C-alpha positions as CSV (number, residue, x, y, z in Angstrom):
1,X,63.0,-1.8,-62.6
2,X,64.9,-4.1,-64.8
3,X,63.8,-7.6,-65.8
4,X,64.9,-10.5,-67.4
5,X,61.8,-12.3,-69.4
6,X,62.8,-15.8,-70.3
7,X,60.8,-17.2,-73.3
8,X,60.6,-17.1,-77.1
9,X,56.9,-17.0,-78.2
10,X,53.9,-14.6,-78.5
11,X,52.9,-15.1,-75.0
12,X,56.6,-13.5,-74.2
13,X,56.0,-10.6,-76.4
14,X,52.5,-10.0,-74.5
15,X,54.3,-10.3,-71.3
16,X,57.0,-7.7,-72.9
17,X,54.4,-5.4,-73.8
18,X,52.5,-5.4,-70.5
19,X,55.8,-5.0,-68.3
20,X,57.1,-2.2,-70.5
21,X,53.7,-0.6,-70.2
22,X,54.1,-1.1,-66.6
23,X,57.4,1.0,-66.4
24,X,60.0,-2.0,-66.5
25,X,62.9,-2.1,-68.7
26,X,62.7,-5.8,-69.9
27,X,65.4,-8.1,-71.5
28,X,63.8,-11.1,-73.4
29,X,65.8,-14.3,-73.5
30,X,66.1,-15.7,-76.2
31,X,63.2,-13.8,-77.5
32,X,62.6,-13.7,-81.2
33,X,63.0,-11.3,-84.1
34,X,59.8,-9.5,-83.5
35,X,60.3,-8.7,-79.6
36,X,62.4,-5.8,-79.0
37,X,65.3,-6.0,-76.7
38,X,66.0,-10.0,-77.6
39,X,69.1,-11.7,-76.5
40,X,69.1,-15.0,-78.6
41,X,72.8,-15.5,-77.3
42,X,71.6,-16.1,-74.1
43,X,70.4,-19.7,-73.2
44,X,67.4,-19.4,-70.7
45,X,68.2,-23.1,-69.4
46,X,71.7,-22.3,-68.9
47,X,71.5,-20.7,-65.3
48,X,75.2,-19.7,-64.9
49,X,74.9,-18.0,-68.3
50,X,71.5,-16.3,-67.2
51,X,73.2,-15.2,-63.9
52,X,75.9,-13.3,-65.3
53,X,73.6,-11.7,-67.9
54,X,71.4,-10.4,-65.0
55,X,74.1,-9.2,-63.2
56,X,75.8,-7.5,-66.4
57,X,72.2,-6.0,-66.9
58,X,71.7,-4.9,-63.0
59,X,68.2,-6.9,-63.5
60,X,67.2,-8.0,-59.8
61,X,64.1,-9.8,-61.2
62,X,63.4,-12.9,-63.7
63,X,60.1,-13.6,-64.8
64,X,59.6,-17.0,-66.5
65,X,57.1,-17.3,-69.7
66,X,57.4,-21.2,-70.5
67,X,57.2,-24.2,-68.4
68,X,60.5,-25.6,-69.2
69,X,62.8,-23.3,-67.2
70,X,60.8,-23.9,-64.2
71,X,60.6,-27.7,-64.4
72,X,64.5,-27.5,-64.8
73,X,64.6,-25.4,-61.4
74,X,65.5,-22.0,-62.2
75,X,63.6,-20.8,-59.1
76,X,65.9,-23.3,-57.2
77,X,69.0,-22.1,-58.7
78,X,68.6,-18.7,-57.7
79,X,67.1,-19.2,-54.2
80,X,68.9,-17.3,-51.8
81,X,70.4,-14.9,-54.1
82,X,70.1,-11.2,-54.7
83,X,67.9,-12.2,-57.9
84,X,64.5,-13.2,-57.4
85,X,62.5,-15.5,-59.6
86,X,58.9,-15.0,-60.4
87,X,57.6,-18.6,-60.7
88,X,57.4,-21.8,-58.8
89,X,60.3,-23.9,-57.8
90,X,60.7,-27.2,-59.4
91,X,58.7,-29.0,-56.8
92,X,55.6,-26.7,-57.2
93,X,56.3,-27.0,-61.2
94,X,55.5,-30.7,-61.0
95,X,51.9,-29.5,-61.0
96,X,52.4,-29.3,-64.5
97,X,55.4,-31.3,-65.5
98,X,53.7,-34.6,-64.3
99,X,49.9,-35.2,-64.8
100,X,50.3,-38.3,-62.4
101,X,51.5,-36.2,-59.6
102,X,49.1,-33.7,-60.3
103,X,46.2,-35.8,-60.4
104,X,47.2,-37.1,-56.8
105,X,47.5,-33.7,-55.7
106,X,44.0,-32.7,-56.7
107,X,42.7,-36.2,-55.0
108,X,44.6,-35.4,-51.7
109,X,43.1,-32.0,-51.5
110,X,39.3,-32.6,-52.5
111,X,39.7,-30.7,-55.9
112,X,36.9,-31.4,-58.0
113,X,38.2,-33.3,-61.1
114,X,37.6,-36.4,-63.4
115,X,38.2,-39.9,-62.5
116,X,41.8,-41.2,-63.5
117,X,44.0,-44.2,-63.8
118,X,47.7,-43.8,-63.8
119,X,49.6,-46.5,-66.2
120,X,53.3,-47.2,-67.0
121,X,54.2,-48.3,-70.7
122,X,55.3,-51.4,-69.1
123,X,51.4,-52.1,-68.4
124,X,50.1,-51.1,-71.8
125,X,47.7,-54.3,-72.1
126,X,46.0,-52.9,-68.9
127,X,45.4,-49.7,-70.2
128,X,44.2,-51.0,-73.5
129,X,41.7,-53.1,-71.4
130,X,40.6,-50.2,-69.4
131,X,40.1,-48.2,-72.7
132,X,37.9,-50.9,-73.9
133,X,36.0,-51.2,-70.6
134,X,35.2,-47.5,-70.9
135,X,33.9,-47.8,-74.4
136,X,36.8,-45.6,-75.9
137,X,35.2,-42.4,-74.1
138,X,38.9,-41.5,-72.3
139,X,41.3,-38.8,-72.3
140,X,44.8,-40.2,-72.7
141,X,47.5,-38.0,-71.0
142,X,51.0,-38.2,-71.3
143,X,52.6,-37.7,-67.8
144,X,55.6,-35.1,-68.7
145,X,55.7,-31.9,-70.8
146,X,54.5,-32.0,-74.4
147,X,54.0,-28.4,-75.3
148,X,50.3,-28.6,-75.0
149,X,50.0,-31.6,-77.4
150,X,50.2,-34.6,-75.1
151,X,46.7,-34.9,-74.7
152,X,44.4,-37.2,-76.5
153,X,40.5,-37.1,-76.6
154,X,39.0,-40.2,-77.7
155,X,35.4,-41.0,-78.7
156,X,35.9,-44.7,-79.6
157,X,37.8,-47.7,-78.9
158,X,39.5,-47.3,-82.1
159,X,40.6,-43.8,-81.3
160,X,41.9,-44.9,-78.2
161,X,43.8,-47.7,-79.7
162,X,45.3,-45.3,-82.2
163,X,46.1,-42.8,-79.2
164,X,48.0,-45.3,-77.3
165,X,50.0,-46.4,-80.6
166,X,50.9,-43.0,-81.1
167,X,52.1,-42.5,-77.6
168,X,54.2,-45.5,-77.5
169,X,55.8,-44.5,-81.0
170,X,56.6,-41.3,-79.7
171,X,58.3,-42.2,-76.2
172,X,61.3,-44.4,-76.0
173,X,61.9,-46.4,-73.1
174,X,59.6,-46.1,-69.9
175,X,57.1,-43.5,-69.5
176,X,53.8,-42.8,-67.7
177,X,50.7,-41.8,-68.5
178,X,47.0,-41.3,-67.3
179,X,43.6,-42.9,-68.8
180,X,41.1,-40.2,-67.6
181,X,37.0,-40.3,-67.8
182,X,35.8,-38.3,-70.3
183,X,34.0,-35.3,-69.5
184,X,31.4,-33.1,-71.4
185,X,30.7,-29.4,-71.1
186,X,32.2,-26.2,-72.1
187,X,35.8,-25.7,-71.3
188,X,37.1,-22.2,-69.7
189,X,40.5,-21.1,-68.5
190,X,41.3,-19.1,-65.3
191,X,44.7,-17.8,-64.6
192,X,45.6,-16.6,-61.3
193,X,48.6,-14.9,-59.5
194,X,49.5,-16.6,-56.1
195,X,52.0,-16.3,-53.3
196,X,50.6,-19.5,-51.8
197,X,48.5,-17.6,-49.1
198,X,46.5,-15.4,-51.2
199,X,45.2,-15.8,-54.8
200,X,44.2,-13.2,-57.3
201,X,42.2,-14.1,-60.3
202,X,42.4,-12.7,-63.9
203,X,39.9,-12.5,-66.3
204,X,37.9,-15.8,-67.3
205,X,39.3,-16.8,-71.0
206,X,38.2,-19.6,-73.4
207,X,41.0,-21.3,-75.7
208,X,40.4,-23.1,-78.8
209,X,42.7,-26.3,-79.0
210,X,41.6,-27.9,-82.4
211,X,42.9,-26.9,-85.4
212,X,39.7,-26.7,-87.5
213,X,36.4,-24.8,-87.2
214,X,33.5,-26.3,-85.1
215,X,36.4,-28.0,-82.7
216,X,37.6,-30.4,-85.1
217,X,40.7,-31.7,-86.3
218,X,44.1,-32.4,-84.3
219,X,44.6,-30.7,-80.8
220,X,47.3,-27.8,-81.3
221,X,49.2,-25.4,-78.8
222,X,45.9,-23.4,-79.5
223,X,44.2,-21.5,-82.3
224,X,42.9,-18.5,-80.6
225,X,41.5,-17.3,-77.4
226,X,39.1,-14.5,-76.1
227,X,38.1,-12.9,-72.6
228,X,36.0,-12.6,-70.5
229,X,33.7,-15.6,-71.1
230,X,30.2,-14.1,-71.1
231,X,28.5,-17.2,-69.5
232,X,31.2,-17.5,-66.7
233,X,29.0,-15.3,-64.5
234,X,29.6,-14.4,-60.7
235,X,27.5,-17.8,-59.7
236,X,30.0,-19.8,-61.9
237,X,33.1,-18.0,-60.5
238,X,31.6,-19.0,-57.0
239,X,31.4,-22.4,-57.8
240,X,34.6,-22.8,-59.2
241,X,36.2,-21.0,-56.3
242,X,34.4,-23.5,-53.7
243,X,35.1,-26.4,-55.8
244,X,38.6,-25.8,-57.4
245,X,40.4,-22.5,-56.5
246,X,40.0,-22.7,-52.9
247,X,41.0,-26.4,-52.3
248,X,44.1,-26.0,-54.4
249,X,45.1,-23.0,-52.2
250,X,44.8,-25.1,-49.2
251,X,46.6,-27.6,-50.8
252,X,49.7,-25.1,-51.9
253,X,49.5,-24.2,-48.1
254,X,49.7,-28.1,-47.2
255,X,52.6,-29.2,-49.4
256,X,56.1,-28.9,-48.8
257,X,57.2,-26.3,-51.6
258,X,56.9,-22.7,-51.7
259,X,54.6,-21.4,-54.6
260,X,54.9,-17.9,-55.9
261,X,53.8,-17.3,-59.5
262,X,51.1,-17.9,-62.4
263,X,48.7,-20.8,-61.7
264,X,46.5,-22.1,-64.5
265,X,43.2,-23.8,-64.1
266,X,42.1,-25.5,-67.2
267,X,38.0,-26.0,-66.2
268,X,35.3,-28.1,-67.8
269,X,31.8,-27.0,-66.8
270,X,30.2,-30.4,-66.6
271,X,26.5,-31.2,-65.8
272,X,27.7,-32.2,-62.2
273,X,29.7,-29.0,-61.6
274,X,32.9,-27.8,-62.6
275,X,35.9,-30.0,-62.8
276,X,39.6,-29.3,-63.0
277,X,41.4,-30.7,-65.9
278,X,44.6,-29.6,-65.5
279,X,47.1,-27.0,-63.9
280,X,49.7,-25.2,-65.7
281,X,52.2,-23.2,-63.5
282,X,52.5,-20.6,-66.1
283,X,50.4,-18.0,-68.0
284,X,48.7,-19.8,-71.0
285,X,49.6,-19.4,-74.6
286,X,47.2,-18.0,-76.5
287,X,45.3,-16.8,-73.5
288,X,48.3,-14.6,-72.2
289,X,47.8,-12.5,-75.7
290,X,44.2,-11.5,-74.5
291,X,44.5,-11.6,-70.7
292,X,47.5,-8.9,-70.5
293,X,45.7,-6.6,-72.7
294,X,42.8,-6.9,-70.8
295,X,44.7,-6.2,-67.4
296,X,44.4,-2.6,-66.0
297,X,46.3,-3.2,-63.0
298,X,50.0,-3.3,-62.8
299,X,51.4,-6.7,-63.7
300,X,54.7,-5.6,-62.0
301,X,53.1,-4.5,-59.1
302,X,51.2,-7.7,-58.7
303,X,54.4,-9.7,-59.1
304,X,56.3,-7.5,-56.5
305,X,53.6,-8.3,-54.0
306,X,53.7,-11.7,-54.8
307,X,57.4,-12.1,-54.2
308,X,57.1,-10.0,-50.9
309,X,54.0,-12.0,-49.6
310,X,51.6,-9.1,-49.9
311,X,49.5,-10.2,-52.5
312,X,46.6,-10.1,-49.9
313,X,46.8,-6.2,-50.1
314,X,46.1,-6.2,-54.0
315,X,43.2,-6.0,-56.1
316,X,42.8,-7.0,-59.8
317,X,41.2,-4.3,-62.1
318,X,40.5,-5.3,-65.8
319,X,40.0,-2.8,-68.6
320,X,36.3,-2.6,-69.9
321,X,35.1,-4.6,-73.3
322,X,36.3,-7.8,-74.9
323,X,39.4,-8.9,-76.3
324,X,40.0,-11.6,-79.0
325,X,43.1,-13.2,-80.1
326,X,43.3,-15.0,-83.6
327,X,46.6,-17.3,-84.2
328,X,48.0,-16.9,-87.9
329,X,49.6,-20.6,-88.3
330,X,51.9,-21.9,-90.8
331,X,50.2,-24.3,-93.0
332,X,50.7,-28.1,-92.2
333,X,50.9,-27.1,-88.3
334,X,50.7,-29.0,-86.1
335,X,52.4,-31.6,-88.0
336,X,56.1,-32.3,-86.9
337,X,57.5,-30.6,-90.3
338,X,56.0,-28.1,-92.5
339,X,57.6,-25.5,-94.6
340,X,58.8,-22.0,-93.0
341,X,61.0,-19.1,-94.3
342,X,58.2,-17.1,-95.8
343,X,58.4,-13.5,-95.6
344,X,55.6,-11.7,-93.5
345,X,53.9,-8.7,-95.2
346,X,51.1,-6.3,-94.0
347,X,52.4,-5.5,-90.5
348,X,52.2,-1.9,-91.5
349,X,48.6,-1.7,-92.3
350,X,46.8,-2.8,-89.0
351,X,43.4,-1.5,-88.0
352,X,42.9,0.6,-85.1
353,X,42.2,-1.2,-81.6
354,X,44.5,-4.1,-82.8
355,X,47.7,-5.6,-81.8
356,X,49.9,-8.3,-83.2
357,X,52.1,-10.4,-81.0
358,X,55.1,-12.3,-82.6
359,X,55.7,-15.8,-81.9
360,X,57.3,-18.4,-84.5
361,X,59.4,-15.9,-86.3
362,X,63.1,-15.0,-87.2
363,X,65.0,-12.5,-89.2
364,X,65.3,-13.3,-92.8
365,X,68.6,-13.1,-94.8
366,X,67.6,-9.5,-96.0
367,X,66.6,-8.7,-92.4
368,X,62.8,-8.9,-93.2
369,X,61.0,-11.2,-90.5
370,X,59.9,-14.4,-91.9
371,X,57.9,-17.4,-90.4
372,X,59.9,-20.0,-88.2
373,X,57.2,-22.0,-86.4
374,X,53.8,-23.2,-86.3
375,X,52.0,-20.4,-84.5
376,X,53.7,-17.7,-86.2
377,X,51.4,-14.5,-85.0
378,X,48.5,-13.7,-82.7
379,X,46.3,-10.8,-83.7
380,X,44.2,-9.2,-81.1
381,X,41.3,-6.8,-81.3
382,X,39.6,-5.0,-78.5
383,X,36.1,-3.8,-78.6
384,X,33.1,-2.8,-76.6
385,X,31.8,-6.3,-77.0
386,X,32.8,-9.8,-78.3
387,X,31.3,-9.4,-81.6
388,X,33.4,-5.8,-82.1
389,X,36.6,-7.3,-80.6
390,X,36.3,-10.5,-83.0
391,X,35.6,-8.5,-86.3
392,X,38.7,-6.5,-85.3
393,X,41.0,-9.2,-84.8
394,X,39.9,-11.1,-88.0
395,X,40.5,-7.4,-89.8
396,X,43.9,-7.5,-88.6
397,X,44.7,-11.1,-89.6
398,X,43.3,-10.6,-93.1
399,X,45.8,-7.7,-93.5
400,X,49.0,-10.0,-92.7
401,X,50.0,-12.4,-95.4
402,X,52.5,-15.1,-95.8
403,X,52.7,-18.2,-97.8
404,X,50.4,-20.9,-96.6
405,X,48.9,-18.7,-93.7
406,X,46.2,-20.8,-91.8
407,X,43.6,-18.9,-89.5
408,X,41.0,-20.8,-87.8
409,X,37.6,-18.8,-88.7
410,X,35.6,-19.2,-85.8
411,X,37.6,-17.9,-82.9
412,X,35.1,-16.6,-80.0
413,X,32.1,-17.7,-82.0
414,X,30.9,-20.7,-80.1
415,X,27.2,-20.8,-79.4
416,X,26.6,-19.9,-75.8
417,X,26.2,-23.1,-73.5
418,X,23.1,-23.9,-71.5
419,X,24.5,-24.8,-68.1
420,X,22.8,-26.7,-65.2
421,X,22.1,-25.8,-61.8
422,X,25.3,-27.7,-60.7
423,X,27.5,-25.2,-62.4
424,X,25.5,-22.1,-61.5
425,X,24.7,-22.7,-57.8
């Protein structure tokens, strides 16, 4: 089958790699200099141009990587045509594109989640008062899409004040946001494929959002991930299904939209049980870069079953062992500006059982691949256990070099948490 894959980062490189291994011919729009068969001349948000390209390539299926085309309505544009799109329509994408609407969805359908209070920018004084009332122990979330960086986790009134100041400075005019109670506990990610009737879970994974070791420093789009999560055993997964996944699926069946695609659950295992932090309506990044190599089942078959409404007839099989992905970032990331354009060396010296996915890269003047973004590459290691997979990922990262390269040093090395009975029962 021929597929158009939308996106330009390491997540899309991992999708390209997996779908190609599943037997598909994949055209990546716009892609990047490190992903084969990329087409930077096509704008993934110009749906008329995208339609002409799909017809030119005789590609009957579009798979969406990032959230922006979904929020812009790519599924709605192609509805009723001979080109199918894997992903939710604009209404379903609101689960990610609006934190306020998403929180209301959770409340309506009994999904376990944190308490939250919605505000508009013209009620900033009330939000500041609420943050003081909560002692600054709040999470502040911008309502719209923010490329994984619209969340502020605060531990004091001063931090909350600063976050609200920054939020106001970044967004001109009217906007909405949430103040949410700050929960405590380890976080895990669970990504599923759903046709709205059935749901199939991929492996458990854990992201590392903060820039620095020991979860310090500013939030990023993600500095690394691993799967599976050792402490997320069958009892933990049963609690998550009962309190989060099953109520969500019932909600998808109740709401007036047709949801077919990936659904990401960001979950915190609190002392009071698992709580949903957020939905995404696509694969997480960098979680995708470990989940897709770990997936033994054909992703192409899962996608086709989802679109055909036969997902309940499928099973998901995982490869044995552990997978660890380490992000190689540009120095200065995640600041708004930092130097790029540096040649990347060492890609021909990777050790066995490792893979590198290309993200923030472009072709330099001489044709060599150079840095062009914050998260440049993701080095993925596979091993019989987490320790070996981690060692292999870092060995691959060490072989690759570019000016100002930064790698967080403790991916997949958090101490194992002690979980309460509310989580494991």
